[in-house]
C-alpha positions as CSV (number, residue, x, y, z in Angstrom):
1,M,84.7,161.4,46.1
2,V,86.8,158.7,47.8
3,S,89.4,160.6,50.6
4,D,93.1,159.0,49.4
5,G,91.9,155.8,48.2
6,I,89.9,155.2,52.2
7,H,86.6,153.6,51.2
8,I,85.2,153.2,54.7
9,Q,86.2,155.5,57.5
10,T,84.8,155.8,61.0
11,Q,85.8,157.4,63.8
12,G,84.4,156.8,67.1
13,L,81.4,155.6,65.8
14,S,78.7,154.0,68.4
15,K,75.2,152.3,68.7
16,D,72.8,152.3,71.9
17,F,69.6,150.4,72.0
18,G,68.5,152.3,75.3
19,S,70.9,150.6,77.9
20,V,72.3,148.0,75.7
21,I,75.8,149.1,73.7
22,A,76.0,147.5,70.4
23,L,79.1,148.9,69.0
24,R,81.4,151.0,71.0
25,D,84.2,154.4,70.0
26,L,84.9,152.3,66.1
27,D,87.7,153.8,64.5
28,L,88.3,152.1,61.2
29,A,89.3,152.7,57.7
30,V,88.6,150.4,54.6
31,R,90.6,150.9,51.2
32,K,89.4,150.8,48.3
33,G,89.7,147.5,46.4
34,S,90.5,145.6,49.4
35,V,88.8,142.5,51.1
36,F,87.9,142.9,54.7
37,G,87.1,140.5,56.9
38,Y,84.9,141.6,60.3
39,L,84.8,138.5,62.7
40,G,83.1,138.5,66.1
41,P,80.5,136.3,68.5
42,N,77.4,136.3,67.7
43,G,76.0,139.8,69.6
44,A,79.0,141.3,69.2
45,G,77.8,144.3,66.6
46,K,78.8,143.0,63.6
47,T,75.8,143.5,61.9
48,T,75.1,146.7,63.7
49,T,77.7,148.0,62.0
50,V,76.6,146.9,58.3
51,R,73.3,148.3,58.9
52,I,74.8,151.7,59.8
53,L,77.5,151.9,57.1
54,S,74.6,150.4,54.5
55,G,72.7,153.2,55.2
56,L,70.0,151.4,57.0
57,L,70.6,152.2,60.5
58,K,71.2,156.0,61.8
59,P,74.8,155.8,64.6
60,T,73.9,157.4,68.0
61,S,77.2,159.1,68.0
62,G,80.7,159.4,65.8
63,T,81.3,160.2,62.1
64,A,81.8,157.6,59.5
65,T,81.9,157.8,55.4
66,V,81.3,155.2,52.9
67,C,82.6,155.5,49.4
68,G,82.5,159.5,50.7
69,F,78.9,159.5,51.2
70,D,78.4,160.1,55.2
71,V,76.5,158.5,57.0
72,H,74.4,161.2,58.7
73,S,73.1,163.2,56.0
74,E,73.7,160.7,52.6
75,R,72.2,157.4,53.7
76,N,70.5,157.6,49.8
77,S,73.6,157.8,48.0
78,I,75.4,155.2,50.2
79,K,72.4,152.8,48.9
80,R,72.6,154.0,45.8
81,V,77.2,152.8,45.3
82,T,76.9,150.0,47.5
83,G,75.4,146.2,47.5
84,L,74.4,144.4,50.7
85,L,73.7,140.4,51.2
86,P,72.5,140.4,54.6
87,E,72.1,136.6,56.8
88,S,69.2,136.0,56.3
89,P,67.8,137.4,53.3
90,G,64.2,137.0,51.5
91,L,63.7,135.6,48.2
92,Y,60.0,135.2,45.9
93,S,59.8,132.1,45.9
94,K,57.3,132.3,43.0
95,L,59.5,134.1,40.4
96,S,62.9,132.5,38.3
97,A,66.4,133.6,39.0
98,V,65.9,135.8,36.2
99,E,62.4,137.7,36.6
100,F,64.1,137.8,40.6
101,L,67.5,139.4,39.5
102,E,65.3,141.5,36.7
103,F,63.3,142.9,39.4
104,I,66.4,143.9,41.4
105,G,67.6,145.2,38.6
106,A,64.5,147.2,38.2
107,L,64.8,148.4,42.1
108,N,67.8,149.9,41.0
109,N,66.6,151.7,38.1
110,T,68.6,149.2,35.6
111,G,67.1,147.6,33.2
112,G,66.8,146.8,29.3
113,E,69.9,144.9,26.9
114,S,73.2,145.7,29.3
115,L,70.5,144.6,32.3
116,R,70.3,141.1,30.8
117,R,74.2,140.6,29.8
118,R,75.0,141.3,33.4
119,I,72.0,138.6,35.0
120,D,73.7,136.0,31.8
121,S,76.9,136.5,32.5
122,L,76.4,136.3,36.4
123,L,74.2,132.7,36.1
124,G,77.1,131.5,34.2
125,I,79.6,132.4,36.0
126,L,77.5,130.9,39.3
127,G,76.9,127.6,37.6
128,L,72.8,128.4,37.6
129,E,72.5,128.6,33.2
130,G,70.6,125.9,33.0
131,R,68.6,126.7,35.4
132,Q,67.8,130.4,35.2
133,N,64.2,130.1,34.2
134,D,63.3,128.0,37.2
135,L,61.0,128.8,39.8
136,L,63.2,129.6,42.5
137,E,60.8,127.4,45.0
138,S,62.5,124.6,43.6
139,Y,66.7,125.7,43.8
140,S,68.3,123.9,47.1
141,S,69.6,126.8,49.6
142,G,72.8,126.6,48.1
143,M,71.2,127.7,44.8
144,K,69.0,130.6,46.1
145,Q,72.5,131.6,47.9
146,K,74.3,131.9,44.3
147,V,71.2,134.0,43.6
148,L,71.3,136.4,46.2
149,V,75.4,136.9,45.5
150,A,74.2,137.6,42.3
151,S,71.6,140.2,42.8
152,T,73.9,141.9,45.7
153,M,76.3,142.5,42.2
154,L,74.2,143.1,40.1
155,H,74.3,146.7,39.9
156,E,78.3,146.7,39.8
157,P,78.4,148.9,43.6
158,E,81.4,150.3,44.8
159,L,81.3,148.5,47.2
160,V,79.8,145.4,49.1
161,F,78.7,143.9,52.6
162,L,78.4,140.9,52.9
163,D,77.1,139.0,55.9
164,E,77.8,135.0,56.1
165,P,78.4,135.0,52.1
166,T,79.0,131.1,52.3
167,S,76.5,130.5,54.9
168,R,74.3,127.5,52.7
169,L,77.0,126.6,50.1
170,D,78.9,123.7,49.8
171,P,82.5,123.1,49.6
172,A,82.9,123.7,45.8
173,A,80.4,127.0,45.4
174,S,82.3,128.8,48.5
175,V,85.3,128.1,46.6
176,L,84.2,129.7,43.5
177,V,82.0,132.6,45.2
178,K,85.7,133.2,46.8
179,E,87.2,133.4,43.7
180,I,84.8,135.7,42.5
181,I,85.3,137.9,45.7
182,L,88.7,138.0,45.0
183,A,89.2,138.8,41.2
184,M,86.6,141.5,41.7
185,A,88.5,143.3,44.2
186,K,91.3,143.4,41.5
187,E,90.2,143.6,38.4
188,T,87.4,146.5,39.3
189,D,88.4,148.1,42.6
190,T,85.5,146.5,44.0
191,T,85.5,146.9,47.9
192,F,84.2,143.6,50.3
193,F,83.3,143.7,53.5
194,I,82.7,140.2,54.9
195,C,80.7,139.2,58.1
196,T,81.6,136.0,58.7
197,H,82.5,132.9,61.1
198,M,84.5,131.0,58.5
199,T,88.1,132.3,59.8
200,D,89.3,129.9,57.4
201,F,87.6,131.7,54.3
202,A,88.9,135.0,56.4
203,E,92.1,134.1,56.0
204,D,92.2,133.1,52.6
205,V,90.6,135.9,51.3
206,C,90.8,139.2,53.3
207,E,93.7,141.5,53.5
208,V,92.8,143.1,56.9
209,I,91.1,141.1,59.6
210,G,88.9,143.3,62.4
211,I,87.7,141.1,65.4
212,L,84.9,142.9,67.5
213,N,84.1,141.4,70.8
214,E,80.9,142.8,73.1
215,G,80.7,146.2,70.2
216,I,84.4,147.3,70.9
217,L,87.3,146.2,67.9
218,T,89.7,144.7,70.0
219,T,92.2,143.5,67.3
220,L,93.0,144.8,63.5
221,G,95.5,143.5,60.9
222,A,96.5,141.3,58.4
223,P,95.6,137.1,59.0
224,N,99.0,136.0,59.3
225,D,100.3,138.9,62.1
226,I,97.2,138.5,64.0
227,I,98.5,134.9,63.8
228,E,102.2,135.5,64.9
229,Q,100.9,138.0,67.6
230,T,98.7,135.5,69.8
231,G,100.7,132.6,69.3
232,G,98.2,130.6,67.2
233,N,98.6,128.0,64.6
234,D,95.8,129.4,62.5
235,L,93.8,132.0,62.0
236,E,91.1,130.3,64.1
237,D,93.1,129.5,66.9
238,A,94.0,133.3,67.0
239,Y,90.6,134.4,66.9
240,L,89.6,131.3,70.3
241,K,92.6,133.3,72.2
242,I,91.0,136.6,71.6
243,V,87.2,136.2,72.3
244,G,87.7,132.9,74.1
245,G,85.3,129.9,73.2
246,G,87.3,127.2,73.8
247,I,86.0,123.5,75.4
248,D,87.3,122.3,78.7
249,R,87.3,118.9,77.9
250,E,86.8,117.3,81.7
251,T,84.1,120.0,82.8
252,L,82.2,118.5,79.6
253,L,82.8,115.0,80.1
254,S,82.7,114.5,83.7
255,W,78.9,113.2,83.2
256,R,80.8,110.3,82.8
257,H,82.5,109.6,86.1
């Protein structure tokens, strides 16, 4: 059961790796059917958060439920109802797209004609219907990313974790992924939890943005609210004001003097 329409609920969620604190006291609620964007510098704790919430990693302390299931005691149930596209996933290059997706379907205990229709539909939406029987080793990096997106959606999960989903896509394919996310969130109540460095993508797609820095959730709100609160011109500008990272041009070009 999902409590009060909330798909993700955390309280004091923390993860330590020895003396390294990767995530500290995360309090977060993500509504069912919403698109949540998770931004932060490399090493901020975004991937650690996703691994905990997707059932791959146990937290050190705190509590969390995902689709009504507890991250401490019901991790297999979480894996069953969620989809995960990590930043650096693996592909079996000697399989065709159809064979790979049939393999992923088998791992999720689905098969038969319904699975084949689902595969054909996803490959068609992603523009791969003419290459579905070619080996994945012949695909470009962008085409491979499309197949991975399809594999994440294959078992119709209630909640999907996407880590840099457009990192290897050209602009047209990125727009397509954006449209798929928005359509699925609206029409099927699928919840999306998206880790990204693409602030323009997050600004266009995400209803709520969380900004993580050094394991701490420092900012939470709608993109426009965050921009307004920081006095930024856009989300990228607001993000840089929050986490730093601006360039001192005088220092950068000092070698010329």
